C-alpha positions as CSV (number, residue, x, y, z in Angstrom):
1,M,-4.1,192.3,62.5
2,S,-1.0,191.9,65.0
3,D,2.4,190.5,65.0
4,F,3.4,187.9,67.7
5,R,6.3,185.8,68.8
6,A,6.8,182.1,68.3
7,L,9.3,179.1,68.3
8,L,9.8,179.0,64.3
9,L,11.6,175.6,63.0
10,T,12.9,175.8,59.5
11,E,14.2,173.0,57.7
12,T,17.5,173.3,55.4
13,E,19.4,170.2,53.8
14,G,17.4,167.9,56.0
15,K,18.5,169.4,59.3
16,V,15.8,171.4,61.5
17,A,16.6,174.7,63.3
18,A,14.3,176.3,65.8
19,A,14.8,180.4,66.7
20,I,12.4,183.1,68.3
21,E,10.7,184.9,65.4
22,T,8.2,187.7,65.1
23,L,5.5,186.2,62.9
24,S,2.4,188.4,61.2
25,E,-0.9,187.3,62.1
26,D,-1.9,186.6,58.5
27,R,0.6,183.3,58.5
28,L,-1.4,181.7,60.8
29,P,-3.1,178.7,59.5
30,E,-6.9,178.5,58.3
31,G,-9.2,177.5,61.3
32,D,-12.5,179.1,62.9
33,V,-11.3,180.6,66.2
34,L,-8.0,182.8,67.1
35,I,-6.7,182.3,70.2
36,D,-4.2,184.7,72.2
37,V,-2.0,181.8,74.0
38,S,-0.7,182.3,77.4
39,H,0.7,178.7,78.4
40,S,1.7,175.7,76.7
41,S,3.4,172.6,77.5
42,L,6.5,170.4,77.0
43,N,6.0,166.7,75.8
44,Y,8.4,164.1,74.6
45,K,6.5,164.6,71.1
46,D,7.4,168.1,71.2
47,G,11.0,167.0,71.9
48,M,11.3,165.0,68.8
49,I,9.4,167.4,66.7
50,I,11.8,170.7,67.5
51,N,14.8,168.0,67.1
52,G,13.4,167.2,63.4
53,L,12.9,163.0,64.6
54,G,10.4,161.1,63.6
55,R,9.2,162.9,60.3
56,L,6.2,164.0,62.4
57,V,6.3,167.3,60.8
58,R,6.3,167.4,56.9
59,K,6.0,170.8,55.8
60,Y,8.2,173.8,57.1
61,P,8.8,176.5,58.3
62,H,6.6,175.3,61.5
63,V,5.1,176.1,64.6
64,P,5.5,173.1,66.8
65,G,3.8,173.0,70.5
66,V,1.1,170.0,70.7
67,D,-0.6,171.8,73.9
68,F,-1.8,175.1,74.7
69,T,-4.6,177.1,76.6
70,G,-5.2,181.0,76.1
71,T,-8.5,183.1,75.8
72,V,-10.5,183.6,72.1
73,A,-9.8,186.6,70.5
74,K,-12.1,185.9,67.5
75,S,-14.6,183.2,67.1
76,E,-17.0,182.1,64.1
77,H,-17.6,178.9,65.9
78,P,-20.9,178.5,67.7
79,N,-19.4,176.7,71.0
80,F,-17.1,179.6,71.6
81,K,-17.0,183.5,71.9
82,P,-14.5,185.8,72.6
83,G,-13.0,186.0,76.0
84,D,-13.6,182.0,76.4
85,T,-10.7,180.5,78.0
86,V,-10.2,177.4,76.3
87,I,-7.3,174.2,76.1
88,L,-6.2,172.4,73.1
89,T,-4.6,169.1,73.5
90,G,-3.8,166.5,70.6
91,W,-5.6,166.4,66.9
92,R,-1.8,166.4,65.2
93,V,-1.6,170.0,66.1
94,G,2.3,171.0,66.7
95,E,2.5,168.1,64.0
96,I,0.7,169.0,60.8
97,H,-1.2,172.3,62.1
98,W,0.6,174.9,63.9
99,G,0.9,174.5,67.3
100,G,1.0,176.5,70.8
101,F,4.6,177.7,71.0
102,A,3.3,181.2,69.7
103,E,1.2,183.7,71.8
104,K,-1.3,183.1,68.6
105,A,-2.9,180.2,67.4
106,R,-6.0,179.7,65.0
107,V,-7.8,176.2,65.2
108,K,-10.9,174.5,64.4
109,G,-13.6,175.2,67.2
110,D,-14.0,171.5,67.3
111,W,-10.7,170.4,68.9
112,L,-11.3,173.0,71.7
113,V,-12.7,172.6,75.3
114,L,-13.6,175.4,77.9
115,L,-10.9,175.4,80.7
116,P,-12.7,173.5,83.9
117,E,-13.5,176.1,86.3
118,G,-11.1,176.1,89.1
119,L,-8.2,175.0,87.1
120,S,-6.0,177.5,85.9
121,P,-4.5,177.7,82.8
122,E,-0.8,177.4,83.9
123,R,-2.3,174.4,85.8
124,A,-4.0,173.5,82.9
125,M,-1.0,173.0,80.9
126,A,1.3,171.6,83.7
127,V,-1.6,168.7,83.1
128,G,-1.5,169.2,79.5
129,T,-1.2,166.6,77.1
130,A,0.8,163.9,79.7
131,G,-1.6,164.3,82.4
132,L,-4.8,164.0,80.1
133,T,-3.5,160.6,78.7
134,A,-2.6,159.8,82.3
135,M,-6.0,160.3,83.3
136,L,-7.6,158.3,80.1
137,A,-5.2,155.3,81.3
138,I,-6.7,155.3,84.5
139,L,-10.5,155.9,83.2
140,A,-9.7,152.6,80.9
141,L,-8.6,150.7,83.8
142,E,-11.7,151.5,85.9
143,D,-13.6,151.0,83.0
144,H,-12.3,147.2,82.9
145,G,-12.3,146.6,86.6
146,L,-9.6,148.3,88.1
147,K,-10.4,148.8,91.7
148,P,-8.1,149.8,95.1
149,S,-6.6,146.4,96.5
150,D,-3.6,145.8,98.4
151,A,-1.8,144.8,95.3
152,P,-0.4,147.6,93.6
153,V,-0.8,149.4,90.4
154,L,2.6,149.4,87.9
155,V,3.6,153.0,86.7
156,T,6.8,152.9,84.6
157,G,8.2,156.2,83.5
158,A,7.1,157.3,86.6
159,A,9.2,160.2,87.3
160,G,8.2,161.8,83.8
161,G,5.2,164.1,82.9
162,L,2.4,161.0,82.4
163,G,3.8,158.8,84.8
164,S,4.2,161.3,87.6
165,V,0.7,162.5,87.2
166,A,-0.7,159.1,87.1
167,V,1.4,158.3,90.4
168,A,-0.4,161.2,91.9
169,V,-3.8,160.4,91.0
170,L,-3.6,156.5,91.8
171,A,-2.6,157.3,95.1
172,K,-4.9,159.8,95.7
173,L,-7.6,157.4,94.6
174,G,-6.0,154.9,97.3
175,Y,-4.2,152.5,94.8
176,P,-0.7,151.3,96.0
177,V,1.2,152.3,93.6
178,A,4.8,150.9,92.6
179,A,6.7,153.5,90.7
180,V,9.3,152.2,88.1
181,T,12.1,154.5,87.5
182,G,15.5,154.5,86.4
183,R,16.7,157.5,88.6
184,P,17.0,156.5,91.8
185,E,17.6,160.1,92.7
186,Q,13.9,160.7,92.2
187,E,12.9,158.1,95.0
188,A,11.5,161.0,97.2
189,F,9.8,162.8,94.8
190,L,8.2,160.1,94.0
191,R,7.0,158.8,97.5
192,G,6.0,162.5,97.7
193,L,3.5,162.1,95.0
194,G,2.3,159.0,96.9
195,A,4.3,156.1,95.6
196,T,4.4,153.0,98.4
197,E,7.1,151.2,96.1
198,I,10.1,152.1,93.8
199,V,11.3,149.7,91.4
200,A,14.3,149.9,89.6
201,R,13.8,150.2,85.7
202,E,16.6,147.7,85.3
203,A,14.8,144.9,87.2
204,M,11.6,145.3,84.6
205,A,13.8,145.6,81.7
206,A,15.3,142.5,82.6
207,P,12.7,139.3,81.4
208,S,12.6,136.4,84.1
209,G,12.7,133.7,81.3
210,K,9.3,132.3,82.5
211,P,6.2,132.8,80.5
212,L,4.6,133.6,83.8
213,D,5.7,135.4,86.5
214,P,3.9,135.8,89.8
215,E,0.8,137.5,89.8
216,R,1.9,140.9,91.1
217,W,0.5,143.8,89.6
218,A,-3.6,144.6,90.1
219,G,-3.1,147.1,87.0
220,A,-0.3,149.0,85.1
221,V,0.1,152.6,83.5
222,D,2.9,152.2,81.0
223,A,4.4,155.2,79.2
224,V,7.6,153.2,77.8
225,G,6.5,150.3,75.8
226,G,9.4,147.7,74.3
227,A,10.9,145.2,77.0
228,I,9.2,146.6,79.8
229,L,5.9,146.1,78.5
230,G,6.5,143.0,77.3
231,N,7.9,142.1,80.9
232,L,5.3,143.6,83.2
233,V,2.6,141.8,81.2
234,C,4.0,138.2,82.7
235,G,2.9,139.6,86.5
236,L,-0.2,141.2,86.0
237,R,-3.1,139.5,88.5
238,Y,-6.0,137.3,87.0
239,G,-7.8,139.7,84.7
240,A,-5.8,142.7,85.1
241,S,-5.0,145.2,82.5
242,V,-2.2,147.5,81.5
243,A,-2.6,150.8,79.3
244,C,-0.3,151.5,77.0
245,C,0.5,155.3,76.5
246,G,3.6,155.7,74.8
247,N,7.1,154.1,73.5
248,A,10.0,156.2,75.2
249,G,11.5,152.7,75.6
250,G,10.9,151.3,72.0
251,I,8.1,150.3,69.4
252,G,8.3,146.5,69.7
253,L,6.4,144.2,71.8
254,N,8.2,140.6,72.9
255,T,6.3,138.5,75.2
256,N,4.2,135.5,75.2
257,V,0.1,134.8,75.2
258,L,-0.2,132.7,78.2
259,P,-0.9,135.9,80.6
260,L,-3.6,136.4,78.0
261,L,-4.5,133.0,77.7
262,L,-4.6,131.6,81.4
263,R,-4.8,134.8,83.5
264,G,-7.2,137.0,80.7
265,V,-5.3,140.0,80.9
266,N,-5.8,143.0,79.0
267,F,-4.0,145.3,77.0
268,L,-5.8,148.6,76.5
269,G,-4.4,151.3,73.8
270,I,-5.1,154.8,75.1
271,D,-4.7,157.9,72.3
272,S,-5.4,160.9,73.4
273,V,-4.5,162.7,69.8
274,M,-7.8,161.7,68.5
275,C,-9.8,161.1,71.8
276,P,-13.5,162.4,71.2
277,I,-14.5,165.3,72.9
278,A,-17.0,163.7,75.4
279,R,-14.1,161.5,77.0
280,R,-11.7,164.7,77.1
281,K,-14.5,166.6,78.9
282,Q,-14.9,163.6,81.3
283,A,-11.0,163.2,81.9
284,W,-10.6,166.9,82.5
285,Q,-13.4,166.8,85.0
286,R,-11.9,163.8,86.7
287,I,-8.4,165.8,86.7
288,T,-9.7,168.6,88.4
289,Q,-11.6,166.2,91.3
290,D,-8.8,163.3,91.3
291,L,-5.4,165.2,90.8
292,P,-4.1,166.9,94.1
293,M,-3.2,170.6,93.0
294,A,-0.4,170.7,95.7
295,H,1.4,167.8,93.8
296,L,0.8,169.1,90.6
297,D,2.8,172.8,91.4
298,A,5.3,170.1,93.1
299,L,6.0,168.6,89.9
300,T,6.1,171.3,87.3
301,Q,8.4,174.1,86.6
302,V,8.0,177.1,84.3
303,V,9.9,178.3,81.5
304,G,9.8,180.8,78.5
305,L,10.0,180.4,74.8
306,G,13.6,180.6,74.4
307,D,14.1,177.9,76.9
308,L,12.3,175.2,74.7
309,P,15.3,173.9,72.7
310,A,17.4,173.3,75.3
311,M,14.8,171.4,77.3
312,A,13.6,169.7,74.3
313,N,16.8,168.0,74.2
314,K,16.8,167.1,77.9
315,I,13.4,165.8,77.8
316,L,15.0,163.2,74.9
317,K,17.4,161.9,77.1
318,G,15.1,161.7,80.0
319,E,16.4,164.5,82.2
320,V,13.1,166.4,83.0
321,R,11.5,165.5,86.3
322,G,7.7,166.0,86.1
323,R,6.2,168.2,83.5
324,A,7.3,171.8,81.9
325,V,5.0,174.5,81.4
326,I,5.7,177.2,78.7
327,D,4.8,180.8,79.3
328,V,5.0,182.2,75.9
329,R,4.5,185.4,76.9
330,K,8.2,185.4,78.4
């Protein structure tokens, strides 16, 4: 056994504190695969966990990090052997099971997928849960009939991790993309990813006062929820769908049933946490095929373990553009 560095969360009188600690391997939770972690990523949920929000973690001390990639060191699982490079996203790792903000992790092999050929560990974490969720959303929209047309696909929270990957993939696939953001300074960044139209968040958050708006959107990837989700549904084209991926704008949903009854629109719930392995593999394969790697690199910044507390505060404030990869060895 060997020691390893980790971002460890502790709780004292209801307050959560984060610090880099050196831990013994025997403190890792149960699992049949031991992994030498190289990279993780920062997601909105990680920001909540590091700041002790949402009661996502019930037992401390705790190592957060809902994503990681690394090399198998030991395995008792038939699908993996030492030397394999693997990815983990979801399965409530980083919430109820110690996660990827550490140099080592021990997990169930049933939660892992092999790193796709041609994708580096750093780029896999630039995708991470956010990018995987974006691709799952696009797959769901395609399953419900989305095809390139002259009408744009709306992407909310477009400058964030999930939204920016969705913009880049949809543009590569030939869709006009309308990117919703509350940060006008990100317009050049979003157009560089392929957005053809920039929509102010304020415009989408304010209801028109009508039960139906003009049919404008061929589909939507929504990472925000709240008022924006309630409003955008009223502007979907006949038979179109919105893939619901997040709740950064709130968990409430205030809309009306007429878009469903008169236009046959669909709400598609996207869950990347407990998503079956077969669907994950399909999504990762499509990511390697349809996500332009130059765009992925452009929306990625790499930081170290020690940068996480400050970055966690920024992501909750909407101040992180694109994706933040954590090189846990730094």
